[in-house]
One Martini backbone bead per residue (centre of mass of N, CA, C, O) as a GRO file, in nm:
protein
  398
    1MET     BB    1  -1.215  -4.221   0.833
    2VAL     BB    2  -0.967  -4.036   0.681
    3PRO     BB    3  -0.910  -3.725   0.634
    4ARG     BB    4  -0.844  -3.500   0.383
    5ILE     BB    5  -0.563  -3.285   0.308
    6ALA     BB    6  -0.511  -3.002   0.141
    7VAL     BB    7  -0.193  -2.926  -0.020
    8PRO     BB    8  -0.053  -2.664  -0.144
    9LEU     BB    9   0.152  -2.561  -0.404
   10VAL     BB   10   0.423  -2.335  -0.352
   11CYS     BB   11   0.558  -2.060  -0.531
   12VAL     BB   12   0.826  -1.845  -0.627
   13LEU     BB   13   0.878  -1.577  -0.810
   14VAL     BB   14   1.135  -1.494  -1.017
   15VAL     BB   15   1.314  -1.189  -1.005
   16SER     BB   16   1.429  -0.879  -1.141
   17GLY     BB   17   1.659  -0.616  -1.042
   18LEU     BB   18   1.767  -0.329  -0.857
   19GLY     BB   19   1.926  -0.116  -0.678
   20GLY     BB   20   1.819   0.054  -0.405
   21CYS     BB   21   1.513   0.099  -0.529
   22GLY     BB   22   1.593  -0.179  -0.605
   23GLY     BB   23   1.676  -0.516  -0.742
   24GLY     BB   24   1.778  -0.826  -0.753
   25ALA     BB   25   1.800  -1.140  -0.796
   26VAL     BB   26   1.553  -1.367  -0.668
   27GLY     BB   27   1.492  -1.663  -0.452
   28GLY     BB   28   1.281  -1.928  -0.367
   29VAL     BB   29   1.039  -2.178  -0.255
   30HIS     BB   30   1.012  -2.122   0.079
   31ALA     BB   31   0.972  -1.805   0.017
   32PHE     BB   32   0.981  -1.470   0.020
   33ALA     BB   33   1.120  -1.264  -0.202
   34VAL     BB   34   1.368  -1.017  -0.088
   35GLN     BB   35   1.488  -0.692  -0.141
   36ALA     BB   36   1.736  -0.509  -0.028
   37VAL     BB   37   1.724  -0.160   0.104
   38ALA     BB   38   1.941   0.089   0.154
   39ALA     BB   39   2.043   0.359   0.292
   40GLY     BB   40   2.177   0.570   0.033
   41VAL     BB   41   2.126   0.379  -0.204
   42PRO     BB   42   2.126   0.386  -0.526
   43SER     BB   43   1.958   0.369  -0.818
   44LEU     BB   44   1.929   0.199  -1.147
   45ALA     BB   45   1.580   0.233  -1.164
   46PRO     BB   46   1.448   0.521  -1.162
   47PHE     BB   47   1.216   0.773  -1.186
   48PHE     BB   48   1.431   0.953  -1.031
   49ASP     BB   49   1.700   1.151  -1.003
   50GLU     BB   50   1.903   1.131  -0.719
   51LYS     BB   51   2.105   1.379  -0.778
   52LYS     BB   52   1.857   1.606  -0.728
   53GLY     BB   53   1.734   1.588  -0.428
   54LEU     BB   54   1.447   1.469  -0.336
   55GLY     BB   55   1.587   1.292  -0.100
   56GLN     BB   56   1.661   1.211   0.262
   57ASP     BB   57   1.834   1.009   0.439
   58ALA     BB   58   1.898   0.824   0.742
   59THR     BB   59   2.038   0.735   1.058
   60VAL     BB   60   1.866   0.435   1.170
   61ARG     BB   61   1.782   0.228   1.414
   62SER     BB   62   1.609  -0.042   1.444
   63MET     BB   63   1.305  -0.118   1.585
   64PRO     BB   64   1.136  -0.312   1.764
   65VAL     BB   65   0.865  -0.550   1.752
   66ARG     BB   66   0.508  -0.659   1.827
   67GLY     BB   67   0.458  -0.742   1.534
   68SER     BB   68   0.462  -0.746   1.181
   69LEU     BB   69   0.170  -0.614   1.187
   70GLN     BB   70   0.109  -0.268   1.123
   71GLN     BB   71  -0.052   0.016   1.161
   72GLY     BB   72  -0.042   0.351   1.046
   73ASP     BB   73  -0.122   0.452   1.367
   74THR     BB   74   0.117   0.356   1.514
   75PRO     BB   75   0.293   0.426   1.771
   76GLY     BB   76   0.621   0.485   1.647
   77LEU     BB   77   0.648   0.402   1.345
   78TYR     BB   78   0.741   0.696   1.283
   79GLY     BB   79   0.962   0.955   1.176
   80GLY     BB   80   1.148   1.252   1.241
   81THR     BB   81   1.259   1.599   1.190
   82LYS     BB   82   1.390   1.924   1.189
   83LYS     BB   83   1.398   1.885   0.899
   84PRO     BB   84   1.181   2.015   0.638
   85THR     BB   85   1.339   1.845   0.374
   86VAL     BB   86   1.319   1.523   0.319
   87CYS     BB   87   1.091   1.590   0.093
   88ASP     BB   88   1.035   1.696  -0.248
   89VAL     BB   89   0.722   1.726  -0.355
   90ALA     BB   90   0.722   1.954  -0.564
   91ARG     BB   91   0.930   1.825  -0.755
   92LEU     BB   92   0.772   1.566  -0.814
   93LYS     BB   93   0.531   1.710  -0.939
   94ARG     BB   94   0.677   1.847  -1.173
   95PHE     BB   95   0.784   1.589  -1.300
   96LEU     BB   96   0.497   1.433  -1.339
   97THR     BB   97   0.375   1.700  -1.510
   98ASP     BB   98   0.570   1.671  -1.728
   99PRO     BB   99   0.540   1.599  -2.059
  100ALA     BB  100   0.828   1.457  -2.080
  101ASN     BB  101   0.709   1.243  -1.833
  102ARG     BB  102   0.449   1.079  -1.909
  103ARG     BB  103   0.532   0.781  -1.902
  104LYS     BB  104   0.600   0.782  -1.601
  105ALA     BB  105   0.328   0.885  -1.499
  106VAL     BB  106   0.162   0.644  -1.590
  107ALA     BB  107   0.314   0.427  -1.430
  108TRP     BB  108   0.282   0.557  -1.150
  109SER     BB  109  -0.034   0.577  -1.141
  110ASP     BB  110  -0.102   0.277  -1.186
  111VAL     BB  111   0.007   0.170  -0.916
  112LEU     BB  112  -0.204   0.379  -0.747
  113GLY     BB  113  -0.486   0.409  -0.900
  114LEU     BB  114  -0.447   0.643  -1.118
  115ARG     BB  115  -0.465   0.937  -1.275
  116THR     BB  116  -0.269   1.177  -1.396
  117GLY     BB  117  -0.462   1.414  -1.293
  118GLN     BB  118  -0.429   1.309  -0.976
  119ILE     BB  119  -0.139   1.359  -0.879
  120PRO     BB  120  -0.130   1.637  -0.737
  121GLY     BB  121  -0.350   1.579  -0.519
  122TYR     BB  122  -0.213   1.331  -0.399
  123LEU     BB  123   0.059   1.464  -0.312
  124ASP     BB  124  -0.081   1.673  -0.115
  125ARG     BB  125  -0.160   1.410   0.088
  126LEU     BB  126   0.129   1.365   0.152
  127THR     BB  127   0.385   1.237   0.392
  128PRO     BB  128   0.686   1.283   0.534
  129VAL     BB  129   0.908   1.018   0.646
  130LEU     BB  130   1.077   0.800   0.877
  131LEU     BB  131   1.203   0.505   0.928
  132ARG     BB  132   1.202   0.281   1.233
  133HIS     BB  133   1.182   0.034   1.037
  134ASP     BB  134   1.208  -0.247   0.881
  135THR     BB  135   1.033  -0.239   0.561
  136LEU     BB  136   0.774  -0.383   0.393
  137VAL     BB  137   0.735  -0.385   0.030
  138GLN     BB  138   0.612  -0.278  -0.282
  139ASN     BB  139   0.813  -0.224  -0.535
  140HIS     BB  140   0.939   0.008  -0.812
  141ASP     BB  141   1.060   0.005  -1.115
  142TYR     BB  142   1.205   0.162  -1.414
  143GLU     BB  143   1.135  -0.039  -1.711
  144LYS     BB  144   1.072  -0.002  -2.030
  145GLY     BB  145   0.819   0.200  -1.949
  146LYS     BB  146   0.782   0.042  -1.670
  147ALA     BB  147   0.649  -0.098  -1.383
  148THR     BB  148   0.845  -0.300  -1.159
  149PRO     BB  149   0.763  -0.542  -0.944
  150TYR     BB  150   0.878  -0.586  -0.594
  151ASN     BB  151   1.009  -0.711  -0.317
  152SER     BB  152   1.097  -0.514  -0.020
  153LEU     BB  153   1.352  -0.396   0.217
  154LEU     BB  154   1.348  -0.119   0.413
  155GLN     BB  155   1.547   0.074   0.573
  156SER     BB  156   1.603   0.236   0.828
  157GLY     BB  157   1.586   0.595   0.738
  158ILE     BB  158   1.401   0.600   0.514
  159ALA     BB  159   1.243   0.807   0.292
  160ILE     BB  160   0.887   0.865   0.287
  161LEU     BB  161   0.560   0.842   0.163
  162VAL     BB  162   0.240   0.896   0.312
  163ASP     BB  163  -0.074   0.848   0.381
  164ALA     BB  164  -0.366   0.900   0.573
  165ARG     BB  165  -0.313   0.573   0.669
  166GLY     BB  166   0.015   0.512   0.664
  167GLU     BB  167   0.090   0.431   0.380
  168PRO     BB  168   0.306   0.356   0.158
  169ALA     BB  169   0.385   0.547  -0.165
  170ALA     BB  170   0.696   0.662  -0.156
  171LYS     BB  171   1.028   0.710  -0.250
  172CYS     BB  172   1.208   0.988  -0.216
  173SER     BB  173   1.490   0.967  -0.375
  174CYS     BB  174   1.321   0.831  -0.654
  175GLY     BB  175   0.987   0.805  -0.661
  176ASN     BB  176   0.907   0.528  -0.607
  177PRO     BB  177   0.648   0.331  -0.590
  178LEU     BB  178   0.427   0.210  -0.325
  179ARG     BB  179   0.316  -0.094  -0.176
  180PRO     BB  180   0.189  -0.342  -0.022
  181PHE     BB  181   0.275  -0.615   0.155
  182ASN     BB  182   0.128  -0.952   0.073
  183GLY     BB  183   0.284  -1.129   0.248
  184ASP     BB  184   0.477  -1.314   0.471
  185ALA     BB  185   0.658  -1.162   0.720
  186ASN     BB  186   0.759  -1.457   0.851
  187ARG     BB  187   0.833  -1.551   0.527
  188ILE     BB  188   1.148  -1.467   0.436
  189SER     BB  189   1.398  -1.385   0.173
  190VAL     BB  190   1.689  -1.203   0.204
  191LYS     BB  191   1.861  -0.993  -0.033
  192PHE     BB  192   2.203  -0.893  -0.074
  193ALA     BB  193   2.257  -0.652  -0.337
  194ASP     BB  194   2.369  -0.417  -0.547
  195GLY     BB  195   2.523  -0.247  -0.294
  196THR     BB  196   2.376  -0.416  -0.067
  197LYS     BB  197   2.447  -0.450   0.261
  198LYS     BB  198   2.446  -0.580   0.552
  199TRP     BB  199   2.313  -0.431   0.816
  200ASN     BB  200   2.333  -0.298   1.109
  201GLY     BB  201   2.078  -0.462   1.307
  202PHE     BB  202   1.969  -0.688   1.163
  203ALA     BB  203   1.632  -0.829   1.220
  204ALA     BB  204   1.343  -0.995   1.255
  205SER     BB  205   1.225  -0.799   1.487
  206SER     BB  206   1.235  -0.536   1.275
  207VAL     BB  207   1.012  -0.638   1.095
  208VAL     BB  208   0.764  -0.465   0.886
  209ALA     BB  209   0.417  -0.434   0.804
  210VAL     BB  210   0.178  -0.223   0.650
  211ARG     BB  211  -0.137  -0.113   0.751
  212PRO     BB  212  -0.415   0.047   0.745
  213ALA     BB  213  -0.585   0.265   0.888
  214PRO     BB  214  -0.914   0.289   0.966
  215ARG     BB  215  -0.855   0.601   0.934
  216LYS     BB  216  -0.815   0.904   0.861
  217MET     BB  217  -0.567   1.138   0.918
  218GLU     BB  218  -0.476   1.465   1.024
  219ARG     BB  219  -0.218   1.347   1.176
  220LEU     BB  220   0.120   1.296   1.247
  221VAL     BB  221   0.291   1.122   1.515
  222LEU     BB  222   0.620   1.163   1.585
  223VAL     BB  223   0.967   1.068   1.610
  224ASP     BB  224   1.262   1.181   1.681
  225VAL     BB  225   1.554   1.036   1.557
  226GLY     BB  226   1.756   1.229   1.740
  227ASP     BB  227   1.507   1.265   1.971
  228PRO     BB  228   1.308   1.059   2.169
  229ASN     BB  229   1.182   1.310   2.350
  230ARG     BB  230   1.074   1.405   2.066
  231GLY     BB  231   0.789   1.516   1.922
  232VAL     BB  232   0.578   1.513   1.610
  233ARG     BB  233   0.341   1.724   1.467
  234ARG     BB  234   0.197   1.632   1.143
  235PRO     BB  235   0.028   1.738   0.901
  236VAL     BB  236  -0.136   1.630   0.652
  237GLY     BB  237   0.045   1.738   0.364
  238THR     BB  238   0.313   1.803   0.507
  239THR     BB  239   0.686   1.871   0.534
  240GLY     BB  240   0.750   2.042   0.840
  241ARG     BB  241   0.672   2.358   0.877
  242SER     BB  242   0.407   2.265   1.081
  243ASP     BB  243   0.537   2.171   1.324
  244ALA     BB  244   0.489   2.012   1.651
  245ALA     BB  245   0.602   1.985   1.967
  246PHE     BB  246   0.671   1.713   2.209
  247ASP     BB  247   0.662   1.513   2.499
  248THR     BB  248   0.742   1.162   2.528
  249ARG     BB  249   0.769   1.119   2.855
  250THR     BB  250   0.493   1.098   2.898
  251ARG     BB  251   0.273   0.916   3.103
  252HIS     BB  252   0.055   0.621   3.062
  253PRO     BB  253  -0.185   0.412   3.133
  254VAL     BB  254  -0.291   0.103   3.124
  255PRO     BB  255  -0.567  -0.026   3.034
  256ASP     BB  256  -0.853  -0.206   3.090
  257LEU     BB  257  -0.896  -0.495   2.867
  258ALA     BB  258  -1.066  -0.692   2.998
  259GLY     BB  259  -1.334  -0.811   2.780
  260SER     BB  260  -1.247  -0.701   2.534
  261THR     BB  261  -1.182  -0.646   2.227
  262PHE     BB  262  -0.929  -0.611   2.013
  263GLY     BB  263  -1.040  -0.360   1.872
  264GLU     BB  264  -1.092  -0.199   2.133
  265ALA     BB  265  -0.806  -0.215   2.250
  266ARG     BB  266  -0.663  -0.071   2.023
  267ARG     BB  267  -0.804   0.203   2.049
  268GLN     BB  268  -0.713   0.265   2.336
  269LEU     BB  269  -0.408   0.254   2.293
  270VAL     BB  270  -0.373   0.456   2.060
  271SER     BB  271  -0.515   0.699   2.209
  272GLY     BB  272  -0.263   0.667   2.435
  273GLY     BB  273   0.019   0.612   2.273
  274LEU     BB  274   0.006   0.294   2.223
  275ALA     BB  275   0.126  -0.005   2.130
  276VAL     BB  276   0.043  -0.305   1.954
  277GLY     BB  277   0.076  -0.630   2.071
  278TYR     BB  278   0.177  -0.966   1.952
  279ALA     BB  279   0.157  -1.299   1.905
  280GLY     BB  280   0.270  -1.432   1.632
  281SER     BB  281   0.195  -1.404   1.273
  282ALA     BB  282  -0.088  -1.271   1.367
  283PRO     BB  283  -0.340  -1.094   1.437
  284PRO     BB  284  -0.612  -1.076   1.582
  285SER     BB  285  -0.925  -1.056   1.575
  286ASP     BB  286  -1.151  -0.815   1.659
  287ASP     BB  287  -1.344  -1.038   1.830
  288ALA     BB  288  -1.141  -1.102   2.022
  289ARG     BB  289  -1.092  -1.189   2.356
  290VAL     BB  290  -0.968  -1.029   2.623
  291ILE     BB  291  -0.753  -1.143   2.913
  292ALA     BB  292  -0.475  -0.977   2.867
  293SER     BB  293  -0.179  -0.786   2.965
  294ASP     BB  294   0.161  -0.669   2.851
  295PRO     BB  295   0.135  -0.494   3.065
  296PRO     BB  296  -0.065  -0.420   3.305
  297ALA     BB  297  -0.291  -0.253   3.440
  298GLY     BB  298  -0.151   0.078   3.528
  299THR     BB  299   0.089   0.096   3.364
  300ALA     BB  300   0.348   0.317   3.300
  301LEU     BB  301   0.396   0.472   2.978
  302ARG     BB  302   0.534   0.559   2.706
  303PHE     BB  303   0.542   0.655   2.406
  304GLY     BB  304   0.523   0.361   2.197
  305GLU     BB  305   0.480   0.145   2.381
  306TYR     BB  306   0.421  -0.189   2.443
  307VAL     BB  307   0.113  -0.388   2.432
  308THR     BB  308   0.045  -0.714   2.504
  309VAL     BB  309  -0.211  -0.915   2.373
  310SER     BB  310  -0.448  -1.144   2.516
  311VAL     BB  311  -0.644  -1.409   2.377
  312ALA     BB  312  -0.909  -1.656   2.357
  313GLY     BB  313  -1.054  -1.566   2.078
  314ALA     BB  314  -1.296  -1.624   1.806
  315THR     BB  315  -1.592  -1.600   1.595
  316SER     BB  316  -1.395  -1.485   1.371
  317GLY     BB  317  -1.111  -1.511   1.152
  318GLY     BB  318  -0.925  -1.724   1.318
  319GLY     BB  319  -0.870  -1.676   1.604
  320THR     BB  320  -0.613  -1.694   1.855
  321SER     BB  321  -0.415  -1.755   2.098
  322THR     BB  322  -0.202  -1.472   2.241
  323PRO     BB  323   0.038  -1.470   2.436
  324PRO     BB  324   0.248  -1.316   2.616
  325ASP     BB  325   0.579  -1.212   2.652
  326PRO     BB  326   0.763  -1.278   2.944
  327THR     BB  327   1.075  -1.208   2.833
  328GLY     BB  328   1.028  -0.956   2.709
  329PRO     BB  329   1.028  -0.642   2.659
  330THR     BB  330   0.815  -0.384   2.683
  331ALA     BB  331   1.030  -0.208   2.520
  332PRO     BB  332   1.223  -0.040   2.343
  333THR     BB  333   1.493   0.128   2.372
  334GLY     BB  334   1.378   0.449   2.359
  335SER     BB  335   1.089   0.424   2.305
  336THR     BB  336   0.862   0.598   2.097
  337GLY     BB  337   0.550   0.786   2.038
  338PRO     BB  338   0.241   0.867   1.917
  339PRO     BB  339  -0.010   1.064   2.008
  340THR     BB  340  -0.399   1.038   2.005
  341SER     BB  341  -0.492   1.159   2.264
  342SER     BB  342  -0.615   1.323   2.511
  343GLY     BB  343  -0.451   1.615   2.657
  344PRO     BB  344  -0.195   1.824   2.738
  345THR     BB  345   0.010   1.660   2.505
  346LEU     BB  346  -0.235   1.576   2.325
  347GLU     BB  347  -0.413   1.451   2.074
  348PRO     BB  348  -0.677   1.371   1.933
  349PRO     BB  349  -0.824   1.120   1.806
  350THR     BB  350  -0.800   0.997   1.447
  351SER     BB  351  -0.860   0.680   1.523
  352THR     BB  352  -1.169   0.471   1.591
  353ALA     BB  353  -1.163   0.223   1.421
  354PRO     BB  354  -1.148  -0.073   1.327
  355PRO     BB  355  -0.950  -0.279   1.180
  356PRO     BB  356  -0.898  -0.392   0.887
  357SER     BB  357  -0.858  -0.688   0.681
  358THR     BB  358  -0.746  -0.490   0.474
  359SER     BB  359  -0.563  -0.264   0.227
  360THR     BB  360  -0.829  -0.094   0.142
  361PRO     BB  361  -0.903   0.191   0.054
  362SER     BB  362  -1.166   0.401  -0.017
  363ALA     BB  363  -1.019   0.600  -0.240
  364PRO     BB  364  -0.828   0.728  -0.493
  365ALA     BB  365  -0.835   1.038  -0.422
  366SER     BB  366  -0.710   0.972  -0.113
  367SER     BB  367  -0.674   0.640  -0.141
  368PRO     BB  368  -0.569   0.415  -0.323
  369ALA     BB  369  -0.590   0.136  -0.452
  370SER     BB  370  -0.422  -0.156  -0.309
  371GLU     BB  371  -0.415  -0.312  -0.560
  372PRO     BB  372  -0.164  -0.444  -0.708
  373PRO     BB  373   0.024  -0.546  -0.906
  374ARG     BB  374   0.167  -0.799  -0.995
  375THR     BB  375   0.305  -1.020  -0.810
  376THR     BB  376   0.620  -1.185  -0.701
  377SER     BB  377   0.432  -1.363  -0.507
  378THR     BB  378   0.325  -1.647  -0.310
  379PRO     BB  379   0.164  -1.763  -0.065
  380VAL     BB  380   0.215  -1.935   0.213
  381THR     BB  381   0.104  -2.198   0.465
  382SER     BB  382   0.361  -2.166   0.644
  383SER     BB  383   0.586  -2.139   0.899
  384ALA     BB  384   0.903  -1.952   0.935
  385PRO     BB  385   1.194  -1.846   0.962
  386LEU     BB  386   1.383  -1.596   0.901
  387THR     BB  387   1.579  -1.538   0.610
  388THR     BB  388   1.907  -1.511   0.464
  389THR     BB  389   2.091  -1.415   0.138
  390PRO     BB  390   2.386  -1.324   0.123
  391THR     BB  391   2.644  -1.198  -0.113
  392THR     BB  392   2.783  -1.057   0.128
  393PRO     BB  393   2.948  -0.965   0.373
  394ALA     BB  394   2.898  -0.850   0.676
  395THR     BB  395   2.834  -0.504   0.729
  396THR     BB  396   2.862  -0.173   0.803
  397GLU     BB  397   2.624   0.078   0.772
  398THR     BB  398   2.660   0.448   0.713
   0.00000   0.00000   0.00000
C-alpha cells in the first residue's frame, strides 16, 4: 500500500499599502509578498510626520549573512554611528502620550501588545540602531484610524528601535511599529513600488529576519557603519550619548565545537563575538550535534565574522545535517561585529541561554508579546529561490 501524503494548498493574501514606511499592493500565490522599503523614502501613511525629523537613515551597503534567520544578539547584526541622535525617542514619547494623538497611541500600542499607559516605559527600554542587512519585518501603516499590517523588507541603513532582545520594535523616521516577520525568509517575492526603486546591492544573500535573543541584553555592541574598525557599546535604553568605543580588529580563535549541541555552540560563538552561520533554509535545532565548523577550531577571526556550523542531526525539532559552504567566504569583506565575551576589549556575555524556538518575549512590560496582528501571508511548505517583482527599472539608490 502506498502511503498518502497530504499536501496543503497555500495562498498568499494580497494586501495594499503605501511607500516609505508603507508599501503598495503586492501579490503572488507562490511566495510571501513583501513590500520593499528604501532608506530615506518618506511614508505616505506614517504614524508620525517624517518632516519633523524623528529619525535619520544612513547610506549603508547590506552585508551578506550565513543563514536568513539570525537572533537579536548576533555579533555584527546592527550598526551604530558617532551621531548621538539617530532616533529622537523623547519626541516619539511626547507624540504618543499627547491626548490629541490618543487614537494613534491606541493603534500603536495594540500592535506591540501594550496598554497606552505602558508606552513611556516601553520606549525607555528601546535602543536606536542602524540596519546592516536588508531586514524582513512585519510593518504597519496608519490608515483610517487603525494599524494596517503588511510584510516589508527594510533596506540596510534604515534607523530602527530594537528591544532588549534585539527585535525590531519601531521604524525611527515615521514611528511605525514593527513586529517579527513570520514567513519563510527564503521564499519571498519583493515588490519595489510607490517611490521605492530597487537599490544597489540588493541580493538574496543580504536578506535576514530577526528572532529574539535568548535573554535580555544589558547592552548592544554595534559596529560603526562609517568605520568598521570601530565598535560601539551602547547600553540598552540609551540613544548614543553613553556609547563606549572599542577596536573590532581584535581577533579571537574559533572554539572547538565538535561534539557540542548547536545551542551550546551558538553560545560559545556569540560570547566570543563571532556570528553563527548555517546552511539551508532554517537553523538546526538546539540539540543537533555539531560535527564540524568552517573555518575550523583555532582560526583567528575578527568580531562579527561568521562560523558556519555543520551538524549530524537532532533528537527533536526536525534538525537535519547542514554542512558548511566550502566555496563561500569566511565572512563578508570588512565585516565586524559586537563582542559579548569577557577579555581586555570585550564585555561579559549578556546572553547565555539557548535560542528559543519562537519569537515570544517574556512579558509585555519589558518585551511585548510578539504575536502580531493578523498576518498578511500564510507560510508555504516548500522552498524556492527568492524572487523580485520590480515595477521600475533597477537604479542606484543614494
